[in-house]
N, C-alpha and C positions, 0 to 999 in steps of 0.2 A: 781522876787525880780529882783530890779533894778540893773543896773551894776555899780560895785562901778568908781570912780571917779581916773583917773591919780594921782591927786594928794593924794586923800585917801589910793590909793596903796601904794605910798612911805611912806607915814606915818607909814603905816601900816611894811612897810619893815623897818623901822627906830626901830621900837617899839617891833614888835612882833617875837620871834626867829623861829615859825615855817613859818611865810610868809618870813622873811629873809633867812630862809634855802631853801623853792621850787624855790627865786630869785639866791641862789647861786648853785642851782642845773644844772640849764641852762648854768651856767660858768662853771663848772665842769666836765659836761654829754653834751654837744652841740648836740642835735638833739636827746636825749632819753628822756624815756618818765619817768615822777614821778610817782611813784607807792605809791599812797597816803594809810594809811591805820591806824587803829586805834593804833595798838602799836607805832607808830610814835608821837601819838598824847601824848600815854605814855610818852614818854621819854624825849619830848621837856618839856611837864608839869614836873617832877621831875628834869630836868636840871635846867627851870627857877627859883622851887625854891631853888635849891641851890644857881646859884648865887644871888638872894635877901637875902641870908642867911638865908632863914629857914629851910633848913636841908643841912647844910654843908659839912657833910659828906654822902657821895652818891656812892652806887656800883648801876652796872646795869649788869648784865648777861642773853645776847642773844644770836641765834645761828651767825654762819659765813654770811656774806655775807644779812647782813641785814641793811645797811647804817651807821652800828656803828661809826667807823673812817673816815665818814664825816664828821656826824653832829657833834660828840663828838671834834678831833683834829682840823678839819679843820674850821667848821661853827662857834662854837660856840667862839672860840678865836678870829674870826674875830667881831664877833657879840659885844663879851665884849670891846675889844679897841674900835670899835667905840661907843660903849653910854661910852665909861670912857677910856680916850687915856691912865691915869697914872695906869692904870691895869701892873700888872705881873704876867706872865703866862708863866708854865712851863711844856711843851707835853714831855712824854714819850713814849717810843714803846720800843718794845724788840730788836729791832736794830736799827744801824746807819742808814741804808739805808732805813726801812721804816719811820724814824721818817724824815728823807730829801725829801722822795714822799711825805706826809703829809704837810713837810713846803711849797714845791712849790705850790700845790695845793691853800694851805691858800696867798699863798700871789701871785697868780694870783685872789682869790676874792677883796683880798683887791687890788690891781692895775687896776680893772676894773672900766670902767667909770663911771657905774651905784652907785658903791662903794661908788668910790669919791666925787658922788652926793649927796650920802645919807650922809655923814660923811665929810665934807669940812674939819671941826676942826683939822681931824686927818691928821697929817703929816707927812712922813718918814723921820727921821735921818739914819738910819741902814738897810738895807737888805742880808741878805747875807741866804745861805740854811741852817745856824743853825739859825740864827737869824734874829728878826724884832723888830726896836726900832721906837717909836714915838720922837718927840720933848717935848715931855711934861714927860718923862720918862717910860714911858708904855713901854711894849715888848712882843714877843712869844719866850721863847726860847726853844728850840728842842734837847733833846738828848734819849739816849738809858738806858736800866738796867744797873748799874755798871758804868753809864757816869759821868764826873765829875762836880760835882756842888758848887766848892770852889768858895763862896763870891757872892754865887745866892740865892735869896728867894722868894718867891712867893704868892701874894695874891691868888693867882689859881696854882692849880697843878691836872694837869689830867692826869692821868694811862691808857693807852690805847693799850691792849695785851700785856702785861708787857713779858710773855714769849710763845716760840711757843710750837705749838700742841707735835711735836716732841721732844722736852724737857721736854715735863711737867712729864714722869714717871721717870726721873733722879733725883733721891733725892737732886743731889750735886745740879743742875740747880736750883730746888725749893727753895731750904735752902740759895743757894748765893742770890737771886731775894727776899727772903723774907725777908733776914740780912741787905739788902740794902736797903729795904723799910724801916726797922725799926731803921736801925744804921745810917742811911745818909738821906734818903728823907725828911722823918716827921719833923726834924731837920729844913727845908729851907720855912717851913711855916711860912710869916711874922709875922703872929698872930696867935696863937695857938689857940686861940677859935674862930676868925673870919673868918679867910682864907677859903677858900673852898677847899675841897680833891676831886676827884673824880675818881672812878677805875671803867673802864667796860672793858669788856673781855667775851668769851666765858668762861663756868666751864671747867676747863681742868683735875683737882684731888680734891680730898680732903681739899689737902695741899697745893692748889695753894693761890696763893696772896688774892683773893676773901676770901676762907676760914681762912688765915693766921689771916687778917686783920678783917675779919668779926665777927673772935672770940675774938677780944679783946671789942667788943661792941663799940657803938656810931654813927653808919652806919645806915642809912635808905638803904634799898636792894629794888629795884624791879629786880625780875627774869622772864624772860618771854619766858619759854618752846618751842619748836617749837609746841608739840602738848599739849593741857592745864590737865594736871593731875587729878586736882579736878578745883571743879567752885570755881569763885575768883572774888571780884569786884576791878576794875583796877583804879584808879586816872587817867584820862587821860584832867582834866582842865575843861573840862567840866560839867554843874550845876549837872549830875547824874551819877557817876562812870560808867564803861564799864564792863559791867556781863559776864563774860568768863566762857563759861560753860565746865565742863570735856568734853574730846577729842575734842575740838576744835582748829585746829591747826590756828597757828601766823598768818599765812598772805597767803589764800589759792592760791589767785592768783597768789602770785611769788612760792612757794612752793607746791605744793597740795599731795593729800595721796601718789599718785602713787611715786613721785620724795622722798617724806621720805621715805617711804618703799627703796627704793631703797639705798640711803645712810643708812640705819638702816644695811644692806646686805653686803655697802661695807668699811661701819666704823666698823662693829661689834657692838653687843647691849652697851658694855661695853665703846665703844668712844661714840657711841649715846648720851647714857644717859650724859655723861661729854657734850659733843659739843654741842647738839643740846635738849638734857633735861632738863640742868644746874642742874642736878642731880648724879653728880659723886661720882659713887661706891667704896667702901673702897676696894682697891687692893690687900688687905691682906688675900687669901683665895678666893677660890672659882671664879679664874680667867677662867677658862678652864672646861667643862663640861665634862661628859665623855659620854653623847648623843651627843658631836658633832662628837667624831671619831668612824667611820665605821668600825666594826669589820669583815674581811673576811677570808673566808677559802681557799681561792684561787690564785694566782699572778694574776693581771690584765693581761689581752692581750698588748704583743708589739707590738707597732707600729712603723713608721719610720719615727713618728712626735714626737716619747719620747726621753726621755732623762734618763741616770742614775748618780747618786749622792752617792757620799761619802762624809758623812759632820762629821768632828772630834770637837771634844770639847777640846783640853787636859789641863790635871790638870799641875801644879804647882812644884808639890812633889809626890814620891811613900809612902809616911809617910801613915800610916792606918787610921792618923786623918784626911788625907787631901781629898781632893773632888777626884772624878773620873775622868778618860780619857775614853770619848764617842765614840765610832764609827758607824756612819749610814748608812746603805744601801737603799736609797729611789729610787723610781721610780715615775716620773712624766711627764706626758701630758698634753693636753688642758683639757682630763675629771676631772684630780687632781692627787693626790699623793699618793704612796701607801708607808708605811714602813717597805720594806721586809724583812729588821735583825737590830737589835741595840745591840751591848756588851759594855759593861766597866768595866773599871778595873783598879788597881794601875800598869800599866806598864810603864818600866822604857823607854827610847829613842829607844832602838832597840826593843824592842817587839812591841813598837807602829810604828815603822816602819815596821817593818816585817807582821804588820797586815795591816795597808794601803796598800801596795805592794802587797799583798793578794788579794785583792778585784778586783785590774787589770788582773789577771791569772783567776779570775771566772768570771767576764764580759765580756760579748761578744758587743759593741755595743758603743754608744755615752756616753761618762765617764767624769764627772770634779770632780775632788773634790775641797772641801772647807774645809780651816783647819783655825780654829782661829790663829789670829798672837801675840801667848803670850807663857811661858813657852817654854816645848821641841817644839810647834808647830812650831815655829822660826825656829829651825835646819830642821823640819820634811818637813818645806815649800820648802826650798833650797834641799833637797834630792828627794822630788818628782818630781822637776821642773826637775833636774839633768838628772833623770830616764825617762824625755821625755813627761812626764804628764801634762795634763792640770792641774795646780792646782793654786785654788785663794785664797790670803789668806783677812782674816777679820778681820777688827779691829773695835771693838766695837764704838760709838762714843756715847750711852745712857747708861742708867740702863737696869738689867736683866729683870726688868718691864718691861721698854721701849720698847725693843724689842722684847719681848714677847706681848707686845701690839700692834707693826707693825704685825703679823703675826696672831694676833687672828684673824682677817676676814676672813681667806681662813681656818682656822681649825672650826669657828661656822658655816660658810656655807657648812659643810660637805663633804668638798674635800678632806678630810686626810684620807687614808684605813691604819689599821693596820692588818697586816698580821697574822694569829694565827694558820691557818693550823687545823682547830677543836681544838684547847686547846695544839697543841702539841708543840708550842713556847711561852718556859716558861718564857720569858722575857717579854711578853706583858702585863704582869700584871703590875709585879713593874715599869714599862714604862707609860703605862696610869696613875698607882697613883704617877708617880712624877710631871704628868702635874695637876690632880686634885687637887693636895695638894698647886699646886705652887701659893706664894714664900714662903709658909710658911712652906715646907715640908723641911725635913734633907736634902735633895740632890735635885739641879736643874738644872746636866751638861745635860741629856737628853732633856731637858725644850731648854737648849741653840743650842744645838747641831741640834735641828729642826727648834727652831726660827731664827738660824742665815741665815739657809738655804731659807726658804719659801719667803720669799720677794723678793732676788734675784732671784731665780729660776722661780718664777712667769712670771718675767721679758720675759723668753727664751720658757714656756712651753705654757703659754696663754697672749700672748702681744697683741694681739686685745681687751682680757678684765681683762686688769693687773689692779688691784690695785693700782700700786707703776708707776711710773716715772722713766725712765733712770736716773743711778745716779752712782755716786763713790760709789756704796755700798760693792762692790767687786773687785780688783786688781787685774790682770794676768797680769806676768812678765816675761822675757824670761830668762831661766836658765841661 
């Protein structure tokens, strides 16, 4: 094949989104190899049809770390403005910090020497972290979900990861994102018929923005799971569509079968199905499987590397219709966790405090208390710290389902045991039933008690293999 001339190459950069993207890759990732693959052709093809007005409503779902933000939020706006300096583009991400990062990458491209050579007619009037304007009225405006759009309209609206993975199980966070999209964002399309709206994200929940927006119809969808769940023909812009067979990996040179298998274990099948397979499972019921809990008849061997944990979920009231307060005693080391005992009741504050202090008298060894900072737990935290005990207060930052999802990988991996003592522990069956019926069961207090513990405890008992990063999950304060 004859080598393409330099002149022909720069013509291709100006006219072909794929060639433009490859040129831009060297600017944003100098020294890194661009790993081409058919799925990139599929994304570029669908984006090209979108900007040509042939499919003005487009949803693209694909796993993390597949260059989606680079292609959609950085490259695509630069390509559009280079070809049409009058275009108005709004780019939206889940946070201001991410929006600014993507804006800086966009500016590196449009301020590069090669870009100015390709599009000499594009001249800059304004260039800040949040907004880039041309002298012909075009712009790229960056904001986050919930941000102000007063007085702004767009020919192109690009929504890139509108919600964080850790917030996706929060009903409040999802509903807030979806309502902002419905009530604010859609009204910012300059031409409701011809303006282009693109949503690109990893699936996170059945009612994430993909689910919410897609339910209304009118969108063309491109879903690219990490592992093909069926045979499928996928348009890539080539004369013949790409035939992807069931079981075929999305980009084996980037993430092979072993890598994906490890991710499935680390994330848990519930999260993997959403984020990597683009097929979120309905979280109402069946989140936890009975087979994941190992029932044992003997206490685990206690080692010098182990820790004792008393995790407490306190209720707001002692009324017979109120939730239970729960106290669970858990032993953990590098091998996993064993729930030694769990009890629940509608105790007043004094009874709850007496029970909590009783565990200190029963346990010899490294002991931590973890107490939800709510209801009677607020006073209990103070009492335990005053008694000189190591007590950490837990302040939930997401919904019950969200907290359960964070603990899910540990439970699914089989690292949680339940001490049955050959059936003599009568609390075991109700305890497990609460998990397997979560979140549709009548009670979820024992689920809360364990799931508030596991992500934080993992950092202490299994730091080398932890699924979690150190952070402000729980705080310990002096008495």
